[in-house]
ROZA-261268 format. One record per residue (C-alpha): residue in three letters; x negated, y negated, z. Coordinates in pm, 1 decimal. Layout:
aa | c1 | c2 | c3
ALA | X | Y | Z $
...
END
This chain:
aa | c1 | c2 | c3
MET | -47.5 | 19.3 | -14.6 $
SER | -99.8 | -350.0 | -79.5 $
ASN | -245.3 | -573.3 | 185.9 $
LYS | -122.9 | -879.2 | -26.5 $
TYR | 240.9 | -929.6 | 59.4 $
HIS | 337.5 | -778.9 | 372.0 $
ASN | 655.0 | -910.3 | 612.4 $
PRO | 569.8 | -1037.2 | 931.2 $
SER | 498.6 | -842.2 | 1174.0 $
GLY | 797.0 | -727.3 | 1419.8 $
PHE | 1033.5 | -683.0 | 1097.5 $
PRO | 1058.6 | -325.4 | 1009.3 $
GLU | 1122.2 | -193.1 | 727.4 $
ASN | 1144.8 | 174.6 | 624.7 $
LEU | 1072.8 | 384.3 | 362.2 $
PRO | 1383.3 | 574.0 | 157.0 $
ALA | 1361.4 | 893.9 | 378.3 $
GLU | 1353.5 | 687.6 | 649.7 $
GLN | 1635.6 | 466.6 | 567.4 $
ILE | 1821.8 | 791.9 | 503.8 $
VAL | 1782.1 | 915.9 | 846.2 $
GLU | 1849.4 | 584.6 | 993.2 $
GLU | 2190.3 | 555.7 | 797.8 $
GLY | 2278.8 | 925.1 | 895.7 $
MET | 2233.5 | 821.4 | 1274.4 $
LYS | 2467.3 | 512.4 | 1241.4 $
ALA | 2749.8 | 747.0 | 1083.9 $
LYS | 2729.5 | 995.8 | 1350.7 $
MET | 2785.2 | 677.0 | 1569.1 $
ARG | 3051.0 | 602.5 | 1421.5 $
ALA | 3178.3 | 952.7 | 1390.3 $
ALA | 3146.5 | 1009.3 | 1751.9 $
ALA | 3325.5 | 666.0 | 1865.6 $
GLU | 3591.7 | 699.2 | 1664.2 $
SER | 3621.5 | 1025.3 | 1780.8 $
TYR | 3746.2 | 882.7 | 2142.4 $
GLY | 3931.8 | 578.4 | 1950.7 $
TYR | 3631.2 | 335.6 | 1929.3 $
VAL | 3748.6 | 71.4 | 1668.9 $
PRO | 3462.1 | -124.2 | 1485.9 $
LEU | 3360.2 | -481.0 | 1570.9 $
GLU | 3070.5 | -703.5 | 1346.2 $
THR | 3003.8 | -1071.3 | 1537.8 $
SER | 2822.4 | -1327.3 | 1420.6 $
ALA | 2456.6 | -1359.7 | 1392.2 $
VAL | 2454.5 | -1704.9 | 1484.4 $
GLU | 2574.8 | -1778.6 | 1807.6 $
TYR | 2541.6 | -2105.8 | 2065.8 $
ILE | 2266.8 | -2138.7 | 2284.8 $
GLU | 2506.0 | -2228.3 | 2579.7 $
THR | 2687.2 | -1877.7 | 2507.6 $
LEU | 2349.5 | -1732.9 | 2507.9 $
SER | 2288.7 | -1812.1 | 2817.2 $
SER | 2583.4 | -1721.1 | 2987.4 $
LYS | 2446.3 | -1436.3 | 3144.2 $
GLY | 2137.4 | -1565.7 | 3298.9 $
GLU | 1863.7 | -1452.6 | 3043.9 $
ILE | 1757.1 | -1818.2 | 2974.4 $
ASP | 1394.6 | -1664.2 | 2986.0 $
LYS | 1456.9 | -1454.8 | 2696.0 $
GLU | 1264.8 | -1595.6 | 2363.2 $
MET | 1556.4 | -1638.5 | 2147.9 $
TYR | 1553.2 | -1703.7 | 1746.2 $
THR | 1724.5 | -2077.9 | 1736.8 $
ILE | 1877.8 | -2219.5 | 1417.9 $
GLY | 1782.3 | -2541.4 | 1348.8 $
ARG | 1889.6 | -2798.6 | 1046.8 $
ALA | 1909.0 | -2639.4 | 691.9 $
LEU | 1725.5 | -2707.1 | 426.9 $
GLY | 1911.2 | -2875.9 | 110.0 $
GLU | 1888.8 | -2835.0 | -250.3 $
ASP | 1696.0 | -3146.6 | -311.8 $
GLY | 1451.2 | -3072.7 | -52.5 $
GLY | 1587.9 | -3309.3 | 220.0 $
ARG | 1702.6 | -3142.1 | 533.6 $
HIS | 2074.4 | -3165.3 | 666.3 $
GLY | 2389.1 | -2999.3 | 805.6 $
GLU | 2487.6 | -3045.2 | 1186.3 $
GLY | 2277.5 | -3138.0 | 1474.5 $
GLU | 2028.3 | -3312.0 | 1224.5 $
GLY | 1810.7 | -3473.2 | 1427.5 $
LYS | 1910.1 | -3254.7 | 1750.6 $
GLU | 1762.8 | -3006.8 | 1934.5 $
ALA | 1863.9 | -2647.9 | 1765.9 $
ASP | 2210.9 | -2570.3 | 1976.3 $
ARG | 2241.0 | -2254.1 | 1828.8 $
ALA | 2036.7 | -1917.9 | 1804.6 $
LEU | 2018.4 | -1561.4 | 1679.5 $
ARG | 2142.0 | -1325.4 | 1924.7 $
PHE | 1928.0 | -1074.8 | 2115.8 $
ASP | 2217.9 | -853.8 | 2179.3 $
LEU | 2588.1 | -759.7 | 2146.0 $
THR | 2684.0 | -769.4 | 2494.2 $
VAL | 2753.7 | -1150.2 | 2528.2 $
PRO | 2883.9 | -1223.7 | 2164.1 $
LEU | 3142.8 | -912.4 | 2275.2 $
ALA | 3224.3 | -1135.9 | 2557.4 $
ARG | 3279.6 | -1451.4 | 2407.0 $
TYR | 3454.5 | -1252.5 | 2102.3 $
VAL | 3696.2 | -1100.0 | 2369.3 $
ALA | 3726.4 | -1418.8 | 2530.3 $
GLN | 3795.7 | -1627.0 | 2176.1 $
ASN | 4052.1 | -1349.0 | 2087.0 $
TYR | 4206.7 | -1249.0 | 2441.5 $
GLY | 4610.4 | -1321.2 | 2267.4 $
GLU | 4523.7 | -1079.7 | 1961.3 $
LEU | 4387.6 | -787.7 | 2138.4 $
VAL | 4505.3 | -511.3 | 2280.1 $
PHE | 4354.6 | -379.5 | 2622.7 $
PRO | 4184.3 | -180.6 | 2702.5 $
PHE | 4015.9 | -335.3 | 2437.8 $
LYS | 3770.4 | -26.7 | 2300.2 $
ARG | 3502.8 | -110.3 | 2042.3 $
TYR | 3115.9 | -7.6 | 1883.3 $
GLN | 2942.7 | -211.4 | 1711.9 $
ILE | 2631.6 | -118.7 | 1506.9 $
GLN | 2440.1 | -469.6 | 1392.5 $
ARG | 2092.5 | -640.0 | 1414.5 $
VAL | 1958.8 | -857.9 | 1678.7 $
TRP | 1698.4 | -1053.3 | 1732.0 $
ARG | 1400.6 | -1100.8 | 1996.0 $
GLY | 1090.4 | -1359.2 | 1972.2 $
GLU | 906.0 | -1112.1 | 2154.4 $
ARG | 517.1 | -1001.0 | 2085.9 $
PRO | 582.5 | -711.4 | 1887.7 $
GLN | 371.8 | -374.7 | 2003.4 $
LYS | 463.4 | -43.3 | 1959.7 $
GLY | 789.5 | 61.0 | 2020.6 $
ARG | 931.2 | -309.9 | 2006.0 $
PHE | 1038.4 | -504.2 | 1756.2 $
ARG | 1184.4 | -869.9 | 1685.0 $
GLU | 1462.3 | -752.6 | 1488.3 $
PHE | 1634.1 | -413.3 | 1539.9 $
TYR | 1977.2 | -237.5 | 1511.5 $
GLN | 2136.4 | -247.8 | 1861.6 $
ALA | 2449.5 | 52.8 | 1883.2 $
ASP | 2670.8 | -27.0 | 2199.4 $
ILE | 2985.8 | 99.5 | 2291.0 $
ASP | 3194.0 | -85.2 | 2532.0 $
VAL | 3556.0 | -70.2 | 2692.0 $
ILE | 3665.5 | -444.2 | 2805.3 $
ALA | 3995.3 | -419.0 | 3025.2 $
ASN | 4266.2 | -734.7 | 3142.1 $
GLU | 4213.2 | -751.9 | 3532.5 $
SER | 4143.4 | -385.6 | 3599.3 $
LEU | 3928.6 | -100.4 | 3430.0 $
PRO | 4013.7 | 210.9 | 3529.4 $
LEU | 3684.2 | 419.8 | 3645.2 $
TYR | 3812.9 | 638.8 | 3413.6 $
PHE | 3598.7 | 496.8 | 3128.3 $
ASP | 3307.1 | 464.8 | 3335.1 $
GLY | 3287.5 | 873.6 | 3293.0 $
GLU | 3394.6 | 814.5 | 2862.8 $
VAL | 3142.9 | 588.5 | 2801.3 $
VAL | 2859.0 | 850.1 | 2922.6 $
ALA | 3088.5 | 1123.4 | 2716.1 $
VAL | 3056.1 | 946.2 | 2416.3 $
ILE | 2683.5 | 831.1 | 2416.8 $
ALA | 2604.8 | 1187.4 | 2543.8 $
ARG | 2794.7 | 1326.3 | 2208.1 $
VAL | 2631.9 | 1071.3 | 1993.5 $
LEU | 2305.4 | 1179.3 | 2105.1 $
ASP | 2376.0 | 1503.0 | 2058.3 $
SER | 2489.0 | 1472.0 | 1679.4 $
PHE | 2132.1 | 1322.1 | 1627.9 $
ALA | 1983.2 | 1644.1 | 1694.5 $
ILE | 1635.8 | 1521.9 | 1817.2 $
GLY | 1613.2 | 1770.4 | 2156.0 $
ASN | 1712.9 | 1754.6 | 2488.9 $
PHE | 1780.6 | 1465.7 | 2669.2 $
THR | 1891.3 | 1345.7 | 3004.0 $
ILE | 2118.3 | 1069.6 | 3071.2 $
HIS | 2090.8 | 977.1 | 3466.2 $
ILE | 2377.5 | 781.3 | 3675.0 $
ASN | 2343.5 | 588.0 | 3959.0 $
ASN | 2652.4 | 301.0 | 4143.9 $
ARG | 2498.0 | -45.3 | 4188.8 $
LYS | 2690.4 | -41.6 | 4503.4 $
PHE | 2573.3 | 268.4 | 4638.7 $
LEU | 2232.1 | 113.0 | 4600.1 $
GLN | 2315.7 | -180.9 | 4716.1 $
GLY | 2452.9 | -56.8 | 5038.6 $
ILE | 2146.1 | 170.0 | 5095.4 $
LEU | 1902.7 | -133.4 | 5028.7 $
GLU | 2104.4 | -328.8 | 5282.2 $
GLY | 2087.7 | -44.8 | 5583.6 $
PHE | 1711.6 | -74.1 | 5554.3 $
GLY | 1775.6 | -446.4 | 5625.8 $
VAL | 1670.5 | -560.7 | 5312.3 $
LYS | 1812.9 | -956.5 | 5218.2 $
ASP | 1654.6 | -1036.6 | 4887.5 $
ILE | 1882.9 | -779.6 | 4639.5 $
PRO | 1755.1 | -859.7 | 4323.4 $
THR | 1403.3 | -842.1 | 4415.5 $
ALA | 1421.3 | -489.3 | 4544.3 $
LEU | 1639.0 | -381.0 | 4281.7 $
ARG | 1350.3 | -508.9 | 4005.9 $
SER | 1074.7 | -297.8 | 4218.8 $
ILE | 1303.1 | 15.1 | 4215.9 $
ASP | 1405.0 | -8.9 | 3858.6 $
LYS | 975.4 | -12.1 | 3783.6 $
PHE | 931.2 | 301.0 | 3964.8 $
ASP | 923.2 | 536.0 | 3690.7 $
LYS | 699.0 | 292.3 | 3487.4 $
VAL | 418.5 | 241.7 | 3819.7 $
GLY | 514.6 | 537.7 | 4023.1 $
ALA | 611.4 | 578.0 | 4393.0 $
ASP | 286.5 | 424.5 | 4571.8 $
ALA | 299.9 | 77.2 | 4327.4 $
THR | 706.3 | 71.2 | 4409.3 $
LYS | 654.8 | 113.9 | 4789.5 $
ALA | 332.1 | -148.2 | 4756.5 $
SER | 546.1 | -341.8 | 4592.0 $
LEU | 869.5 | -319.5 | 4835.6 $
GLN | 631.1 | -429.3 | 5134.8 $
LYS | 448.3 | -738.2 | 4965.0 $
GLU | 778.7 | -861.4 | 4787.9 $
LEU | 997.2 | -797.8 | 5064.8 $
GLY | 801.0 | -751.6 | 5396.4 $
MET | 935.6 | -406.2 | 5421.0 $
SER | 690.6 | -249.5 | 5693.5 $
GLU | 500.2 | 107.3 | 5522.0 $
ASN | 731.1 | 339.9 | 5737.2 $
ASP | 1054.3 | 155.6 | 5623.4 $
ALA | 920.3 | 118.1 | 5264.4 $
GLY | 862.6 | 538.2 | 5267.3 $
ASN | 1168.2 | 597.9 | 5403.0 $
LEU | 1386.4 | 447.4 | 5203.8 $
LEU | 1211.3 | 580.0 | 4886.4 $
ALA | 1193.6 | 921.3 | 5033.2 $
VAL | 1622.9 | 838.3 | 5035.1 $
LEU | 1621.1 | 770.6 | 4721.1 $
ASP | 1363.0 | 991.6 | 4561.3 $
ARG | 1630.5 | 1280.6 | 4438.4 $
GLN | 1780.4 | 1349.6 | 4106.1 $
LEU | 2030.3 | 1642.1 | 4080.0 $
PRO | 2321.0 | 1748.3 | 3829.7 $
ILE | 2628.9 | 1526.0 | 3841.8 $
GLY | 2816.0 | 1886.2 | 3965.8 $
GLN | 2581.0 | 1846.2 | 4265.7 $
VAL | 2615.5 | 1500.4 | 4364.8 $
GLU | 2897.3 | 1536.3 | 4637.3 $
GLU | 2638.0 | 1759.5 | 4864.3 $
TYR | 2408.2 | 1468.5 | 4838.4 $
LEU | 2682.7 | 1202.1 | 4926.5 $
ASN | 2748.5 | 1347.9 | 5242.3 $
ASP | 2375.4 | 1417.0 | 5362.3 $
VAL | 2340.1 | 1010.7 | 5329.5 $
SER | 2310.2 | 898.4 | 5677.3 $
THR | 2388.5 | 531.1 | 5645.1 $
GLN | 2697.9 | 378.0 | 5651.7 $
ASN | 2877.4 | 85.5 | 5550.5 $
ALA | 3134.2 | -68.7 | 5277.4 $
LEU | 2937.7 | -52.6 | 4991.8 $
ILE | 2802.9 | 296.0 | 5032.2 $
THR | 3160.0 | 405.9 | 5073.4 $
GLU | 3274.6 | 242.2 | 4809.3 $
GLY | 2960.9 | 349.7 | 4558.8 $
LYS | 3010.6 | 695.8 | 4693.1 $
ALA | 3411.3 | 730.8 | 4590.4 $
GLU | 3286.0 | 586.5 | 4194.2 $
ILE | 3042.2 | 807.6 | 4145.6 $
LEU | 3222.9 | 1105.8 | 4265.3 $
GLU | 3496.1 | 977.6 | 4008.6 $
VAL | 3202.5 | 955.2 | 3712.7 $
ALA | 3110.0 | 1288.7 | 3888.0 $
LYS | 3475.4 | 1458.6 | 3786.2 $
TYR | 3541.9 | 1311.8 | 3451.9 $
LEU | 3166.6 | 1503.6 | 3362.5 $
LYS | 3208.0 | 1792.2 | 3501.1 $
ASP | 3432.1 | 1888.8 | 3182.1 $
VAL | 3216.5 | 1762.6 | 2907.4 $
SER | 2948.3 | 1963.4 | 2791.1 $
VAL | 2692.6 | 1914.6 | 2500.0 $
ALA | 2432.0 | 2147.2 | 2374.2 $
HIS | 2094.7 | 1932.9 | 2383.1 $
GLY | 2192.5 | 1656.4 | 2690.8 $
LYS | 2288.6 | 1712.2 | 3059.0 $
PHE | 2396.6 | 1427.1 | 3308.1 $
VAL | 2200.3 | 1398.7 | 3627.8 $
PHE | 2303.0 | 1178.7 | 3950.9 $
ASN | 1950.0 | 935.9 | 3974.3 $
PRO | 1954.3 | 679.0 | 4299.6 $
ARG | 1671.3 | 546.3 | 4209.3 $
ILE | 1875.6 | 381.0 | 3876.7 $
ALA | 1901.7 | 5.4 | 3918.9 $
ARG | 1876.0 | -140.2 | 3598.5 $
GLY | 1733.2 | -491.7 | 3597.7 $
LEU | 2008.1 | -699.0 | 3438.9 $
ASP | 2184.7 | -908.9 | 3704.4 $
TYR | 2524.5 | -854.9 | 3574.6 $
TYR | 2567.8 | -514.2 | 3670.2 $
THR | 2801.2 | -452.3 | 3917.7 $
ALA | 2866.5 | -82.9 | 3981.6 $
SER | 2811.7 | 217.4 | 3689.9 $
VAL | 2464.2 | 250.8 | 3566.2 $
TYR | 2352.9 | 468.4 | 3341.4 $
GLU | 1976.4 | 484.5 | 3156.4 $
THR | 1911.6 | 798.5 | 2931.3 $
THR | 1585.9 | 971.1 | 2839.7 $
LEU | 1431.0 | 1254.0 | 2586.8 $
ASP | 1321.5 | 1547.1 | 2758.0 $
GLY | 955.4 | 1576.2 | 2809.0 $
LEU | 895.5 | 1240.4 | 2622.5 $
GLU | 1005.7 | 1037.9 | 2945.6 $
LYS | 696.8 | 829.7 | 2835.1 $
TYR | 892.0 | 652.4 | 2612.1 $
GLY | 1154.1 | 539.7 | 2848.4 $
SER | 1543.1 | 488.4 | 2863.1 $
ILE | 1640.5 | 551.3 | 2499.7 $
ALA | 2029.7 | 466.7 | 2610.9 $
SER | 2117.9 | 180.7 | 2864.1 $
GLY | 2403.7 | 20.6 | 3019.9 $
GLY | 2677.1 | 31.9 | 3313.3 $
ARG | 2980.9 | -146.6 | 3435.9 $
TYR | 2976.3 | -527.6 | 3469.5 $
ALA | 3242.9 | -691.2 | 3613.5 $
ASP | 3364.9 | -1001.2 | 3469.9 $
LEU | 3106.6 | -1096.8 | 3165.6 $
ALA | 3404.4 | -1220.2 | 2912.3 $
GLY | 3592.5 | -1425.8 | 3231.6 $
LYS | 3293.0 | -1655.8 | 3207.2 $
PHE | 3461.4 | -1813.2 | 2873.0 $
ILE | 3834.2 | -1749.6 | 2957.7 $
ASN | 4020.5 | -1775.7 | 3299.2 $
ARG | 4067.0 | -1448.2 | 3318.0 $
LYS | 3955.2 | -1135.6 | 3483.0 $
LEU | 3780.3 | -897.7 | 3207.0 $
PRO | 3583.1 | -617.8 | 3343.4 $
GLY | 3371.5 | -393.3 | 3102.0 $
VAL | 3139.5 | -99.2 | 3094.2 $
GLY | 2925.9 | 10.9 | 2824.9 $
ILE | 2633.6 | 172.4 | 2716.8 $
SER | 2378.1 | 34.6 | 2434.6 $
ILE | 2107.1 | 265.1 | 2205.3 $
GLY | 1828.7 | 69.6 | 2069.3 $
LEU | 1866.4 | 231.9 | 1738.2 $
THR | 1533.1 | 103.4 | 1538.1 $
ARG | 1343.4 | 197.9 | 1896.6 $
LEU | 1493.7 | 560.5 | 1868.6 $
LEU | 1416.1 | 576.6 | 1491.4 $
GLU | 1033.0 | 506.3 | 1590.2 $
ILE | 1022.4 | 749.4 | 1893.0 $
VAL | 1190.2 | 1000.1 | 1573.5 $
LYS | 923.2 | 906.4 | 1352.3 $
GLN | 653.4 | 923.2 | 1635.3 $
GLU | 749.0 | 1229.5 | 1761.2 $
LYS | 846.8 | 1408.7 | 1423.1 $
LEU | 1225.2 | 1498.6 | 1558.3 $
ALA | 1350.5 | 1466.0 | 1232.8 $
SER | 1299.4 | 1560.6 | 898.0 $
PHE | 1189.7 | 1260.7 | 660.1 $
GLU | 1138.9 | 1510.0 | 291.0 $
LYS | 1426.3 | 1373.1 | 203.6 $
ALA | 1374.8 | 1077.6 | -36.1 $
ALA | 1772.5 | 1054.6 | -179.7 $
VAL | 2132.2 | 1078.2 | -137.7 $
THR | 2135.0 | 1274.5 | -431.0 $
ARG | 2260.4 | 1609.7 | -470.0 $
VAL | 2249.4 | 1730.0 | -810.9 $
VAL | 2017.9 | 1624.2 | -1103.4 $
VAL | 2154.9 | 1691.6 | -1426.8 $
GLY | 1837.6 | 1749.6 | -1605.5 $
LEU | 1824.2 | 1679.8 | -2044.6 $
LEU | 1709.9 | 1925.3 | -2287.2 $
ASN | 1685.4 | 1650.1 | -2528.5 $
GLU | 1769.0 | 1313.5 | -2541.1 $
GLU | 2110.4 | 1356.6 | -2768.4 $
GLN | 2234.6 | 1568.2 | -2485.9 $
ARG | 2308.5 | 1244.4 | -2293.4 $
GLY | 2664.4 | 1217.2 | -2374.6 $
GLU | 2709.4 | 1559.8 | -2248.1 $
ALA | 2533.7 | 1511.4 | -1937.8 $
ASN | 2700.8 | 1228.1 | -1854.3 $
LYS | 3084.1 | 1364.5 | -1882.8 $
LEU | 2927.4 | 1659.2 | -1637.0 $
ALA | 2808.3 | 1374.1 | -1416.1 $
ASN | 3119.7 | 1190.5 | -1383.4 $
GLU | 3293.6 | 1529.4 | -1352.7 $
LEU | 3051.0 | 1607.7 | -998.0 $
ARG | 3128.9 | 1250.0 | -923.2 $
ALA | 3481.8 | 1243.7 | -936.8 $
ALA | 3432.4 | 1612.9 | -705.9 $
GLY | 3238.7 | 1398.7 | -461.2 $
ILE | 2912.8 | 1513.4 | -557.0 $
ASN | 2635.1 | 1269.0 | -569.8 $
THR | 2456.6 | 1281.3 | -912.5 $
GLU | 2165.9 | 1171.0 | -1131.5 $
VAL | 2149.4 | 1233.8 | -1502.9 $
PHE | 1759.1 | 1252.1 | -1589.7 $
HIS | 1639.6 | 919.1 | -1702.0 $
ASN | 1419.2 | 1047.2 | -1995.7 $
GLY | 1549.2 | 1353.1 | -2226.2 $
VAL | 1173.6 | 1401.0 | -2432.3 $
ALA | 1029.3 | 1501.9 | -2107.0 $
GLU | 982.5 | 1840.8 | -2002.7 $
LEU | 1188.1 | 2030.6 | -1764.7 $
ALA | 900.7 | 2115.9 | -1560.9 $
LYS | 873.4 | 1733.5 | -1498.5 $
GLN | 1206.9 | 1662.1 | -1440.5 $
ILE | 1211.9 | 1896.5 | -1191.3 $
GLN | 930.2 | 1780.3 | -1056.3 $
TYR | 1130.9 | 1453.6 | -1025.3 $
LYS | 1398.3 | 1652.5 | -844.8 $
GLU | 1153.2 | 1774.2 | -588.2 $
LYS | 968.2 | 1448.3 | -487.1 $
LYS | 1252.9 | 1352.8 | -367.9 $
GLY | 1400.1 | 1609.7 | -218.1 $
ILE | 1722.5 | 1705.4 | -414.1 $
PRO | 1879.7 | 2007.6 | -332.9 $
HIS | 1978.6 | 2072.4 | -719.5 $
PHE | 1888.6 | 2090.2 | -1086.9 $
VAL | 2143.6 | 2195.3 | -1343.1 $
VAL | 2104.0 | 2161.5 | -1739.1 $
ILE | 2353.4 | 2228.7 | -1995.8 $
ASN | 2279.0 | 2503.5 | -2216.4 $
THR | 2348.4 | 2508.4 | -2607.2 $
ASP | 2638.0 | 2721.3 | -2535.5 $
GLY | 2782.6 | 2481.0 | -2277.1 $
THR | 2754.1 | 2688.7 | -2011.1 $
LEU | 2557.3 | 2563.1 | -1702.0 $
SER | 2223.4 | 2663.9 | -1549.6 $
LEU | 2115.4 | 2607.5 | -1214.7 $
LYS | 1735.2 | 2601.2 | -1158.7 $
ILE | 1694.7 | 2828.8 | -867.5 $
ALA | 1266.9 | 2876.9 | -876.8 $
ALA | 1004.3 | 2911.5 | -1091.1 $
GLY | 1184.5 | 3105.3 | -1404.2 $
LYS | 1446.2 | 3198.3 | -1175.6 $
GLU | 1850.3 | 3043.6 | -1270.3 $
GLU | 2189.7 | 3115.2 | -1214.6 $
LYS | 2437.8 | 3058.0 | -1497.8 $
PHE | 2764.9 | 2915.5 | -1457.3 $
ASP | 3086.3 | 2878.7 | -1713.1 $
ASP | 3209.0 | 2560.3 | -1679.4 $
ALA | 3176.9 | 2292.8 | -1441.2 $
LYS | 3462.7 | 2377.3 | -1222.9 $
LYS | 3278.6 | 2691.5 | -1120.6 $
PHE | 2924.9 | 2494.6 | -1105.7 $
ILE | 3140.8 | 2236.6 | -831.3 $
THR | 3295.2 | 2534.6 | -657.7 $
PHE | 2966.0 | 2671.8 | -575.6 $
ILE | 2786.7 | 2313.1 | -518.3 $
ASP | 3080.9 | 2249.9 | -225.5 $
LYS | 2989.4 | 2578.3 | -85.1 $
GLN | 2656.5 | 2439.7 | -36.5 $
ASN | 2472.6 | 2259.0 | 247.1 $
END
């Protein structure tokens, strides 16, 4: 590849085979979400900075949108001569909240939506982190009250999505911020946000560093910090969570409420089964974002925990309500689709041999046969079979077959002089069909 022309760093582009895998992920996400009744949504790429700052994440390096460049080379547009007041979205949650508030009177609640769109962050590009990337979200927003049922359902949907990706075994870690906060308060912690941030880094920095952080940042004694981590250092199947919760001796209102919510989610998930995923209660899961108020989730690939969470989320009490005088609680989970694709590429978790969407190449014995070949191709397309007619009728069949193999196209067929069809299976081997209908029947039975 030439080094003379390249796109800016942090803005990834895929080769055709990689793009096909990514599009397959999107399609599977859509299918799984819609099977649970979630509707598709797209919001505008640009939001007002005031909107994007509504959940307190003003430290994010947003790409701002200033003035437009006119055809005459001058600049024009709203806000000319002023500070830019709009920016590219850096996630899909805040735009969802704004959208729900703006369209409150037109929506049916609970509003269940999935959204697969690009977001932009002005971060320093590094391995697995990009400035432009796809997020794939599912969320439920309710009017006034959101049943805990949905805290389990969003987990089930994401589990089904990840299972359909066929990228190996995964674990969805589940916790409840009320329960965790109650434990912290039971240990006398006053600065809950700082404590949550320290605990949230446990898997990255380890027990000793987390313990030191609790002592330094919160003034905890070495003994209390150690005892706190001992309480939180448990991971067990969600079906066994009641036993763990009964062993927690510390009691307060937050712990009691958190326990009840955890058990409700566990009750839902006991009937959910996916081939490659499992649900684990992990009391250390905190999620760094301050708008999560109850259930929180993180997902790791088994054996590849070094990559961190590939799907995260939780329940928020009233994010959309910041834009409207209504109480609009929600719960959701997001997959960093571009980042996940990068992991899939690095770890070779999927095949990237298929560089085409074509299922059949119609070869040409000569250029005069092109009209007949086009007619056959149109019959195949009408039957829902993606088909190409080879572009050069004077090329040898061997070269035509080589083209098919380089692009990973499954089938190559030619029309014989007697009107029959020959499917080339391997060198010197073929299968004949009397007409297009029989060939179509055969292709439909193939993967």
